[in-house]
C-alpha positions as YAML, in Angstrom:
chain: A
units: angstrom
residues:
- id: 1
  name: UNK
  ca: [0.00, 0.00, 0.00]
- id: 2
  name: UNK
  ca: [1.26, 3.47, -0.87]
- id: 3
  name: UNK
  ca: [1.13, 6.21, 1.72]
- id: 4
  name: UNK
  ca: [1.19, 9.96, 1.39]
- id: 5
  name: UNK
  ca: [3.76, 10.88, 4.02]
- id: 6
  name: UNK
  ca: [3.72, 14.66, 3.71]
- id: 7
  name: UNK
  ca: [1.94, 17.50, 1.95]
- id: 8
  name: UNK
  ca: [3.05, 21.08, 1.41]
- id: 9
  name: UNK
  ca: [0.13, 23.29, 0.47]
- id: 10
  name: UNK
  ca: [2.38, 26.30, -0.17]
- id: 11
  name: UNK
  ca: [4.15, 24.58, -3.03]
- id: 12
  name: UNK
  ca: [1.31, 22.20, -3.99]
- id: 13
  name: UNK
  ca: [3.46, 19.07, -3.85]
- id: 14
  name: UNK
  ca: [2.96, 15.73, -2.13]
- id: 15
  name: UNK
  ca: [5.36, 12.91, -1.31]
- id: 16
  name: UNK
  ca: [4.11, 9.34, -1.58]
- id: 17
  name: UNK
  ca: [6.15, 6.31, -0.51]
- id: 18
  name: UNK
  ca: [6.20, 3.40, -2.95]
- id: 19
  name: UNK
  ca: [6.86, -0.20, -1.87]
- id: 20
  name: UNK
  ca: [9.80, -2.04, -3.50]
- id: 21
  name: UNK
  ca: [12.27, -4.75, -2.46]
- id: 22
  name: UNK
  ca: [13.30, -3.78, 1.06]
- id: 23
  name: UNK
  ca: [16.59, -5.70, 0.96]
- id: 24
  name: UNK
  ca: [18.01, -3.44, -1.77]
- id: 25
  name: UNK
  ca: [19.64, -0.06, -1.29]
- id: 26
  name: UNK
  ca: [18.58, 2.00, -4.30]
- id: 27
  name: UNK
  ca: [21.23, 4.46, -5.49]
- id: 28
  name: UNK
  ca: [20.56, 5.12, -9.17]
- id: 29
  name: UNK
  ca: [17.28, 6.43, -10.59]
- id: 30
  name: UNK
  ca: [16.30, 7.57, -14.08]
- id: 31
  name: UNK
  ca: [12.87, 8.60, -15.36]
- id: 32
  name: UNK
  ca: [12.97, 9.45, -19.07]
- id: 33
  name: UNK
  ca: [9.18, 9.78, -19.41]
- id: 34
  name: UNK
  ca: [6.30, 10.25, -16.93]
- id: 35
  name: UNK
  ca: [5.43, 6.54, -16.86]
- id: 36
  name: UNK
  ca: [8.92, 5.03, -17.05]
- id: 37
  name: UNK
  ca: [11.20, 4.77, -14.00]
- id: 38
  name: UNK
  ca: [14.41, 2.75, -13.69]
- id: 39
  name: UNK
  ca: [16.24, 2.04, -10.41]
- id: 40
  name: UNK
  ca: [19.66, 0.53, -9.69]
- id: 41
  name: UNK
  ca: [21.36, -0.47, -6.48]
- id: 42
  name: UNK
  ca: [22.92, -3.13, -4.29]
- id: 43
  name: UNK
  ca: [22.86, -6.90, -4.83]
- id: 44
  name: UNK
  ca: [23.28, -6.34, -8.59]
- id: 45
  name: UNK
  ca: [19.62, -5.37, -8.74]
- id: 46
  name: UNK
  ca: [17.86, -3.16, -11.28]
- id: 47
  name: UNK
  ca: [14.14, -2.37, -11.33]
- id: 48
  name: UNK
  ca: [11.86, -0.95, -14.01]
- id: 49
  name: UNK
  ca: [8.36, 0.50, -13.82]
- id: 50
  name: UNK
  ca: [6.24, 1.46, -16.83]
- id: 51
  name: UNK
  ca: [3.32, 2.80, -14.79]
- id: 52
  name: UNK
  ca: [4.94, 5.55, -12.76]
- id: 53
  name: UNK
  ca: [6.09, 3.31, -9.91]
- id: 54
  name: UNK
  ca: [2.83, 1.48, -9.21]
- id: 55
  name: UNK
  ca: [4.42, -1.86, -10.12]
- id: 56
  name: UNK
  ca: [7.97, -3.07, -10.70]
- id: 57
  name: UNK
  ca: [9.98, -5.67, -12.59]
- id: 58
  name: UNK
  ca: [13.33, -6.71, -11.12]
- id: 59
  name: UNK
  ca: [16.47, -7.78, -12.99]
- id: 60
  name: UNK
  ca: [19.99, -8.95, -12.22]
- id: 61
  name: UNK
  ca: [22.40, -8.30, -15.12]
- id: 62
  name: UNK
  ca: [24.96, -10.57, -13.42]
- id: 63
  name: UNK
  ca: [25.12, -13.19, -10.69]
- id: 64
  name: UNK
  ca: [28.01, -11.33, -9.05]
- id: 65
  name: UNK
  ca: [27.25, -9.08, -6.07]
- id: 66
  name: UNK
  ca: [27.89, -5.82, -7.85]
- id: 67
  name: UNK
  ca: [26.62, -2.44, -6.71]
- id: 68
  name: UNK
  ca: [24.94, -0.49, -9.48]
- id: 69
  name: UNK
  ca: [25.44, 3.16, -8.53]
- id: 70
  name: UNK
  ca: [24.14, 4.72, -11.75]
- id: 71
  name: UNK
  ca: [21.37, 4.01, -14.24]
- id: 72
  name: UNK
  ca: [20.82, 6.11, -17.37]
- id: 73
  name: UNK
  ca: [17.65, 5.19, -19.26]
- id: 74
  name: UNK
  ca: [16.79, 6.39, -22.75]
- id: 75
  name: UNK
  ca: [13.23, 5.04, -22.69]
- id: 76
  name: UNK
  ca: [11.28, 2.00, -21.46]
- id: 77
  name: UNK
  ca: [13.48, -0.40, -23.44]
- id: 78
  name: UNK
  ca: [17.01, 1.04, -23.54]
- id: 79
  name: UNK
  ca: [19.18, 1.73, -20.49]
- id: 80
  name: UNK
  ca: [22.82, 1.78, -19.37]
- id: 81
  name: UNK
  ca: [23.81, 0.69, -15.86]
- id: 82
  name: UNK
  ca: [27.12, 1.39, -14.11]
- id: 83
  name: UNK
  ca: [28.55, -0.76, -11.34]
- id: 84
  name: UNK
  ca: [31.43, 0.43, -9.19]
- id: 85
  name: UNK
  ca: [34.40, -1.15, -7.45]
- id: 86
  name: UNK
  ca: [37.93, -2.33, -8.06]
- id: 87
  name: UNK
  ca: [39.29, -5.64, -9.37]
- id: 88
  name: UNK
  ca: [37.08, -5.44, -12.44]
- id: 89
  name: UNK
  ca: [33.84, -4.66, -10.60]
- id: 90
  name: UNK
  ca: [33.52, -1.28, -12.38]
- id: 91
  name: UNK
  ca: [31.43, -2.08, -15.46]
- id: 92
  name: UNK
  ca: [28.88, -0.72, -17.92]
- id: 93
  name: UNK
  ca: [25.91, -2.91, -18.86]
- id: 94
  name: UNK
  ca: [23.27, -2.21, -21.53]
- id: 95
  name: UNK
  ca: [19.78, -3.48, -22.26]
- id: 96
  name: UNK
  ca: [17.72, -2.97, -25.41]
- id: 97
  name: UNK
  ca: [14.69, -5.01, -24.38]
- id: 98
  name: UNK
  ca: [13.47, -3.48, -21.15]
- id: 99
  name: UNK
  ca: [15.91, -5.29, -18.84]
- id: 100
  name: UNK
  ca: [15.24, -8.88, -19.86]
- id: 101
  name: UNK
  ca: [18.76, -9.23, -21.25]
- id: 102
  name: UNK
  ca: [21.91, -7.25, -20.48]
- id: 103
  name: UNK
  ca: [25.14, -6.91, -22.44]
- id: 104
  name: UNK
  ca: [28.48, -6.11, -20.82]
- id: 105
  name: UNK
  ca: [29.67, -3.08, -22.81]
- id: 106
  name: UNK
  ca: [32.74, -2.13, -20.77]
- id: 107
  name: UNK
  ca: [34.72, -3.73, -17.94]
- id: 108
  name: UNK
  ca: [37.37, -1.61, -16.28]
- id: 109
  name: UNK
  ca: [40.88, -2.95, -15.62]
- id: 110
  name: UNK
  ca: [41.47, -4.15, -12.07]
- id: 111
  name: UNK
  ca: [42.98, -0.82, -10.94]
- id: 112
  name: UNK
  ca: [40.34, 1.48, -12.48]
- id: 113
  name: UNK
  ca: [37.43, 2.79, -10.38]
- id: 114
  name: UNK
  ca: [34.46, 4.21, -12.29]
- id: 115
  name: UNK
  ca: [32.32, 6.81, -10.47]
- id: 116
  name: UNK
  ca: [29.48, 7.97, -12.69]
- id: 117
  name: UNK
  ca: [28.04, 7.76, -16.19]
- id: 118
  name: UNK
  ca: [26.17, 10.16, -18.46]
- id: 119
  name: UNK
  ca: [24.61, 9.72, -21.89]
- id: 120
  name: UNK
  ca: [24.63, 12.66, -24.26]
- id: 121
  name: UNK
  ca: [23.81, 13.68, -27.79]
- id: 122
  name: UNK
  ca: [23.13, 10.80, -30.23]
- id: 123
  name: UNK
  ca: [24.36, 8.11, -27.86]
- id: 124
  name: UNK
  ca: [27.68, 9.67, -26.90]
- id: 125
  name: UNK
  ca: [28.65, 8.55, -23.39]
- id: 126
  name: UNK
  ca: [31.28, 9.53, -20.83]
- id: 127
  name: UNK
  ca: [32.26, 7.73, -17.64]
- id: 128
  name: UNK
  ca: [34.22, 9.66, -15.03]
- id: 129
  name: UNK
  ca: [36.76, 7.59, -13.12]
- id: 130
  name: UNK
  ca: [39.40, 8.16, -10.48]
- id: 131
  name: UNK
  ca: [42.76, 9.30, -11.83]
- id: 132
  name: UNK
  ca: [45.76, 6.99, -11.92]
- id: 133
  name: UNK
  ca: [49.46, 7.83, -11.61]
- id: 134
  name: UNK
  ca: [48.90, 11.48, -12.52]
- id: 135
  name: UNK
  ca: [46.71, 10.69, -15.55]
- id: 136
  name: UNK
  ca: [43.03, 11.14, -16.35]
- id: 137
  name: UNK
  ca: [41.46, 7.77, -17.11]
- id: 138
  name: UNK
  ca: [37.95, 8.53, -18.27]
- id: 139
  name: UNK
  ca: [35.98, 6.24, -20.54]
- id: 140
  name: UNK
  ca: [34.19, 7.46, -23.66]
- id: 141
  name: UNK
  ca: [31.88, 6.00, -26.26]
- id: 142
  name: UNK
  ca: [30.73, 7.83, -29.38]
- id: 143
  name: UNK
  ca: [27.77, 5.53, -29.97]
- id: 144
  name: UNK
  ca: [27.15, 3.47, -26.80]
- id: 145
  name: UNK
  ca: [28.69, 0.40, -28.42]
- id: 146
  name: UNK
  ca: [32.44, 0.89, -28.43]
- id: 147
  name: UNK
  ca: [34.08, 2.12, -25.21]
- id: 148
  name: UNK
  ca: [37.66, 3.34, -24.88]
- id: 149
  name: UNK
  ca: [39.77, 4.87, -22.12]
- id: 150
  name: UNK
  ca: [40.47, 8.56, -22.72]
- id: 151
  name: UNK
  ca: [43.38, 10.24, -20.94]
- id: 152
  name: UNK
  ca: [44.22, 13.45, -22.84]
- id: 153
  name: UNK
  ca: [40.78, 15.01, -22.35]
- id: 154
  name: UNK
  ca: [41.32, 17.83, -19.80]
- id: 155
  name: UNK
  ca: [43.26, 21.05, -20.31]
- id: 156
  name: UNK
  ca: [45.39, 20.43, -17.22]
- id: 157
  name: UNK
  ca: [46.85, 17.49, -15.34]
- id: 158
  name: UNK
  ca: [44.89, 15.99, -12.45]
- id: 159
  name: UNK
  ca: [45.72, 16.98, -8.90]
- id: 160
  name: UNK
  ca: [47.25, 14.31, -6.63]
- id: 161
  name: UNK
  ca: [44.54, 11.78, -5.68]
- id: 162
  name: UNK
  ca: [41.90, 13.66, -7.69]
- id: 163
  name: UNK
  ca: [38.91, 11.46, -8.40]
- id: 164
  name: UNK
  ca: [35.20, 11.45, -7.78]
- id: 165
  name: UNK
  ca: [32.40, 10.79, -5.31]
- id: 166
  name: UNK
  ca: [30.29, 7.88, -6.53]
- id: 167
  name: UNK
  ca: [27.49, 8.67, -4.08]
- id: 168
  name: UNK
  ca: [24.72, 9.12, -6.62]
- id: 169
  name: UNK
  ca: [26.14, 8.82, -10.12]
- id: 170
  name: UNK
  ca: [25.67, 12.57, -10.44]
- id: 171
  name: UNK
  ca: [29.31, 13.67, -10.69]
- id: 172
  name: UNK
  ca: [29.00, 13.79, -14.48]
- id: 173
  name: UNK
  ca: [26.00, 15.10, -16.40]
- id: 174
  name: UNK
  ca: [25.04, 16.15, -19.90]
- id: 175
  name: UNK
  ca: [22.37, 18.79, -20.35]
- id: 176
  name: UNK
  ca: [21.66, 21.58, -22.83]
- id: 177
  name: UNK
  ca: [24.64, 20.65, -25.04]
- id: 178
  name: UNK
  ca: [27.03, 20.85, -22.09]
- id: 179
  name: UNK
  ca: [29.12, 18.19, -20.35]
- id: 180
  name: UNK
  ca: [29.97, 18.90, -16.70]
- id: 181
  name: UNK
  ca: [32.03, 16.86, -14.21]
- id: 182
  name: UNK
  ca: [32.67, 17.49, -10.52]
- id: 183
  name: UNK
  ca: [35.92, 16.23, -8.99]
- id: 184
  name: UNK
  ca: [36.75, 15.22, -5.42]
- id: 185
  name: UNK
  ca: [39.55, 13.98, -3.14]
- id: 186
  name: UNK
  ca: [42.10, 16.49, -4.43]
- id: 187
  name: UNK
  ca: [43.41, 19.65, -2.79]
- id: 188
  name: UNK
  ca: [40.77, 21.60, -4.74]
- id: 189
  name: UNK
  ca: [37.33, 20.50, -5.89]
- id: 190
  name: UNK
  ca: [37.19, 21.30, -9.59]
- id: 191
  name: UNK
  ca: [34.52, 21.66, -12.23]
- id: 192
  name: UNK
  ca: [35.39, 20.12, -15.61]
- id: 193
  name: UNK
  ca: [33.38, 21.73, -18.39]
- id: 194
  name: UNK
  ca: [33.02, 21.00, -22.11]
- id: 195
  name: UNK
  ca: [30.59, 21.92, -24.88]
- id: 196
  name: UNK
  ca: [29.10, 18.91, -26.65]
- id: 197
  name: UNK
  ca: [31.25, 19.57, -29.76]
- id: 198
  name: UNK
  ca: [34.39, 20.36, -27.77]
- id: 199
  name: UNK
  ca: [37.45, 18.15, -27.63]
- id: 200
  name: UNK
  ca: [38.77, 18.78, -24.11]
- id: 201
  name: UNK
  ca: [37.33, 19.69, -20.72]
- id: 202
  name: UNK
  ca: [38.30, 22.96, -19.07]
- id: 203
  name: UNK
  ca: [39.22, 22.64, -15.36]
- id: 204
  name: UNK
  ca: [37.83, 25.35, -13.05]
- id: 205
  name: UNK
  ca: [38.65, 25.67, -9.34]
- id: 206
  name: UNK
  ca: [35.55, 25.82, -7.11]
- id: 207
  name: UNK
  ca: [34.95, 26.88, -3.49]
- id: 208
  name: UNK
  ca: [33.42, 23.56, -2.39]
- id: 209
  name: UNK
  ca: [35.17, 21.63, 0.41]
- id: 210
  name: UNK
  ca: [38.16, 19.63, -0.79]
- id: 211
  name: UNK
  ca: [40.49, 16.91, 0.39]
- id: 212
  name: UNK
  ca: [40.05, 13.20, 1.09]
- id: 213
  name: UNK
  ca: [36.36, 12.19, 0.72]
- id: 214
  name: UNK
  ca: [35.40, 15.77, -0.04]
- id: 215
  name: UNK
  ca: [34.42, 17.62, -3.18]
- id: 216
  name: UNK
  ca: [31.63, 17.73, -5.72]
- id: 217
  name: UNK
  ca: [29.14, 14.86, -5.73]
- id: 218
  name: UNK
  ca: [26.60, 16.14, -8.24]
- id: 219
  name: UNK
  ca: [26.56, 18.67, -11.07]
- id: 220
  name: UNK
  ca: [23.77, 20.18, -13.14]
- id: 221
  name: UNK
  ca: [24.60, 22.19, -16.28]
- id: 222
  name: UNK
  ca: [21.76, 24.61, -17.05]
- id: 223
  name: UNK
  ca: [23.91, 26.02, -19.84]
- id: 224
  name: UNK
  ca: [27.61, 26.17, -20.62]
- id: 225
  name: UNK
  ca: [27.88, 29.33, -18.54]
- id: 226
  name: UNK
  ca: [25.48, 28.32, -15.77]
- id: 227
  name: UNK
  ca: [26.16, 25.25, -13.60]
- id: 228
  name: UNK
  ca: [24.81, 24.18, -10.19]
- id: 229
  name: UNK
  ca: [27.21, 22.14, -8.02]
- id: 230
  name: UNK
  ca: [26.51, 20.18, -4.84]
- id: 231
  name: UNK
  ca: [28.74, 18.20, -2.50]
- id: 232
  name: UNK
  ca: [30.68, 18.70, 0.71]
- id: 233
  name: UNK
  ca: [32.94, 16.79, 3.07]
- id: 234
  name: UNK
  ca: [32.00, 13.27, 4.13]
- id: 235
  name: UNK
  ca: [34.34, 13.59, 7.14]
- id: 236
  name: UNK
  ca: [33.01, 16.97, 8.26]
- id: 237
  name: UNK
  ca: [29.19, 17.33, 8.14]
- id: 238
  name: UNK
  ca: [29.41, 21.04, 8.98]
- id: 239
  name: UNK
  ca: [31.69, 21.95, 6.06]
- id: 240
  name: UNK
  ca: [30.28, 24.55, 3.67]
- id: 241
  name: UNK
  ca: [29.44, 25.62, 1.05]
- id: 242
  name: UNK
  ca: [27.55, 22.50, 0.00]
- id: 243
  name: UNK
  ca: [25.70, 23.99, -2.98]
- id: 244
  name: UNK
  ca: [26.86, 26.77, -5.28]
- id: 245
  name: UNK
  ca: [25.97, 28.39, -8.57]
- id: 246
  name: UNK
  ca: [28.62, 28.97, -11.24]
- id: 247
  name: UNK
  ca: [27.47, 31.65, -13.66]
- id: 248
  name: UNK
  ca: [29.47, 33.79, -16.06]
- id: 249
  name: UNK
  ca: [32.73, 32.88, -14.37]
- id: 250
  name: UNK
  ca: [31.64, 33.58, -10.79]
- id: 251
  name: UNK
  ca: [30.62, 31.30, -7.92]
- id: 252
  name: UNK
  ca: [27.72, 32.17, -5.61]
- id: 253
  name: UNK
  ca: [26.78, 30.17, -2.52]
- id: 254
  name: UNK
  ca: [23.12, 29.11, -2.53]
- id: 255
  name: UNK
  ca: [20.86, 28.63, 0.53]
- id: 256
  name: UNK
  ca: [21.79, 25.56, 2.58]
- id: 257
  name: UNK
  ca: [19.24, 22.86, 3.42]
- id: 258
  name: UNK
  ca: [18.54, 22.38, 7.12]
- id: 259
  name: UNK
  ca: [19.88, 18.82, 7.38]
- id: 260
  name: UNK
  ca: [23.66, 18.39, 7.84]
- id: 261
  name: UNK
  ca: [26.24, 16.49, 5.85]
- id: 262
  name: UNK
  ca: [27.64, 16.40, 2.34]
- id: 263
  name: UNK
  ca: [24.97, 16.49, -0.32]
- id: 264
  name: UNK
  ca: [24.88, 13.32, -2.40]
- id: 265
  name: UNK
  ca: [22.53, 14.26, -5.24]
- id: 266
  name: UNK
  ca: [21.19, 17.32, -6.99]
- id: 267
  name: UNK
  ca: [18.26, 17.54, -9.39]
- id: 268
  name: UNK
  ca: [17.17, 20.77, -11.09]
- id: 269
  name: UNK
  ca: [13.71, 20.89, -12.64]
- id: 270
  name: UNK
  ca: [12.92, 22.78, -15.84]
- id: 271
  name: UNK
  ca: [11.31, 25.57, -13.79]
- id: 272
  name: UNK
  ca: [14.48, 26.03, -11.73]
- id: 273
  name: UNK
  ca: [13.27, 24.26, -8.57]
- id: 274
  name: UNK
  ca: [15.93, 22.06, -6.93]
- id: 275
  name: UNK
  ca: [16.05, 18.82, -4.95]
- id: 276
  name: UNK
  ca: [19.04, 17.73, -2.85]
- id: 277
  name: UNK
  ca: [19.47, 14.50, -0.85]
- id: 278
  name: UNK
  ca: [21.80, 12.68, 1.50]
- id: 279
  name: UNK
  ca: [21.46, 10.04, 4.25]
- id: 280
  name: UNK
  ca: [19.83, 12.68, 6.47]
- id: 281
  name: UNK
  ca: [16.91, 13.28, 4.10]
- id: 282
  name: UNK
  ca: [15.80, 15.34, 1.12]
- id: 283
  name: UNK
  ca: [14.98, 18.99, 0.59]
- id: 284
  name: UNK
  ca: [13.10, 21.03, -2.02]
- id: 285
  name: UNK
  ca: [13.88, 24.64, -2.96]
- id: 286
  name: UNK
  ca: [11.56, 26.67, -5.16]
- id: 287
  name: UNK
  ca: [13.35, 28.75, -7.76]
- id: 288
  name: UNK
  ca: [12.18, 31.99, -6.15]
- id: 289
  name: UNK
  ca: [12.63, 30.88, -2.50]
- id: 290
  name: UNK
  ca: [15.44, 31.15, 0.02]
- id: 291
  name: UNK
  ca: [14.44, 28.36, 2.44]
- id: 292
  name: UNK
  ca: [14.43, 24.65, 1.75]
- id: 293
  name: UNK
  ca: [11.38, 22.53, 2.54]
- id: 294
  name: UNK
  ca: [11.89, 19.06, 4.01]
- id: 295
  name: UNK
  ca: [10.62, 16.23, 1.82]
- id: 296
  name: UNK
  ca: [11.73, 13.34, 4.03]
- id: 297
  name: UNK
  ca: [14.13, 12.40, 6.81]
- id: 298
  name: UNK
  ca: [14.82, 8.96, 5.33]
- id: 299
  name: UNK
  ca: [18.27, 7.81, 4.16]
- id: 300
  name: UNK
  ca: [18.04, 9.09, 0.57]
- id: 301
  name: UNK
  ca: [20.85, 8.84, -1.95]
- id: 302
  name: UNK
  ca: [19.38, 10.14, -5.18]
- id: 303
  name: UNK
  ca: [16.54, 11.85, -7.01]
- id: 304
  name: UNK
  ca: [15.33, 12.27, -10.59]
- id: 305
  name: UNK
  ca: [12.48, 14.11, -12.29]
- id: 306
  name: UNK
  ca: [10.42, 13.89, -15.44]
- id: 307
  name: UNK
  ca: [7.94, 16.46, -16.74]
- id: 308
  name: UNK
  ca: [5.24, 15.45, -14.25]
- id: 309
  name: UNK
  ca: [6.84, 13.92, -11.13]
- id: 310
  name: UNK
  ca: [10.09, 13.36, -9.25]
- id: 311
  name: UNK
  ca: [11.41, 10.28, -7.45]
- id: 312
  name: UNK
  ca: [13.54, 9.82, -4.33]
- id: 313
  name: UNK
  ca: [15.47, 6.57, -3.70]
- id: 314
  name: UNK
  ca: [17.56, 5.25, -0.85]
- id: 315
  name: UNK
  ca: [18.28, 2.67, 1.80]
- id: 316
  name: UNK
  ca: [16.09, -0.33, 2.70]
- id: 317
  name: UNK
  ca: [14.21, -0.18, -0.58]
- id: 318
  name: UNK
  ca: [13.05, 3.40, -0.03]
- id: 319
  name: UNK
  ca: [11.31, 4.94, -3.04]
- id: 320
  name: UNK
  ca: [8.99, 7.95, -2.99]
- id: 321
  name: UNK
  ca: [7.19, 9.87, -5.69]
- id: 322
  name: UNK
  ca: [6.83, 13.65, -5.56]
- id: 323
  name: UNK
  ca: [3.68, 14.85, -7.33]
- id: 324
  name: UNK
  ca: [2.91, 18.44, -8.25]
- id: 325
  name: UNK
  ca: [-0.20, 20.51, -8.75]
- id: 326
  name: UNK
  ca: [1.12, 23.48, -10.69]
...
């Protein structure tokens, strides 16, 4: 049974919990159309709904106990899933028949750790991975079929230990003909930015917390000159800023949500409203507001929106749908 757990009259939105497998921690979520929702998570489990989350089908692309941190769906039939880990556990799987069968499209070498995946224009794909021995080791595909490691793709060398936060699969994103990547673990958290037709990413220093287990966890390019960044320091819940706007070469700190800790995910709706999540909960900020509204206090790792609704996912099979009356 679904339950409406909260209602905010001021913003005309409601949050409804949706039952799923309780033994899975959901981390990835993608909703390409109002009826289609894909989830990915622990125990090598992927779920698909074609009725807006009312019912689910469950799939296991492999018998191995992989953790699928990112799912990028094109529609009800086609989706890419990214698992993370070392010793060959970082992989990209693909389905063309709604999850019934999965093809292994890329398996990382034993020393490569993949963090997040994004699909862009006409099937182009990028995977952001931790750097190795002073080199960038991203993975790129021009068509979703052939995947190759790409090292000479940033205008400057990586910082020592520079890598990513694989908290939500949001550290790389393609939107409005712009590729954006957020880095972590280095002495400075950096934004890597590239137009869709560009050859190399431009590295930009940001004011977000930096150092081991600190940096940018999620990026959202509104345009090439306008990016929202979210993250923080996993070792210091009070570290700020956790969410900033990069616009026309300047960074501006945005209002902070009330719950503490590094922000794991960021979703920006077409109208400019934002959702952020972490294990302390989820918050919603209207585009014209300065205070966040609490959506939930559950352990939430990610969010995604389509034209009509948004979804929150997290620990112990947590899934919730946010509905709007606008």
